[in-house]
C-alpha positions, -999 to 999 in steps of 0.1 A, spaced: 236 560 762 204 543 773 196 572 797 199 597 769 177 576 746 150 573 773 151 611 779 146 617 742 116 594 742 101 612 772 106 645 754 89 632 723 60 618 743 55 652 760 56 670 727 30 646 712 7 651 742 10 689 741 4 689 703 -27 668 708 -39 690 736 -34 721 714 -54 706 686 -82 696 709 -82 731 725 -87 747 691 -119 728 684 -143 751 703 -129 781 684 -138 764 651 -174 764 661 -173 799 675 -158 813 643 -182 796 620 -212 807 640 -199 843 641 -194 843 603 -229 829 598 -244 855 621 -226 884 605 -232 871 570 -269 868 578 -269 902 592 -253 916 561 -280 898 540 -307 912 562 -294 948 556 -289 943 519 -322 927 511 -344 939 539 -351 904 553 -356 896 589 -344 861 596 -312 856 575 -290 861 606 -308 832 624 -304 810 593 -268 821 592 -263 810 629 -279 776 623 -258 771 591 -226 782 608 -233 759 638 -239 730 614 -207 737 595 -187 742 627 -199 709 641 -192 691 609 -157 705 609 -151 695 645 -163 659 638 -140 658 607 -110 670 627 -117 645 655 -119 616 631 -86 628 615 -70 631 650 -82 596 659 -70 582 626 -35 597 628 -32 587 665 -10 617 672 
């Protein structure tokens, strides 16, 4: 009985580690997506209004939002201690 219990604990520990690894692995994509959305949003504004630098502003804004979201997720991961 004790052996079965320890195997279940090992399996749960592996699942927690893999879950945490998956969450950490998704963080770079968060920044990538926000920067891409900022760039293409800025490019759309440039085309609609004839501006020249909205895509650069979009990139900077997307990067800032992406980093903010990554920091927020890291704090939440640390707090929940997955």
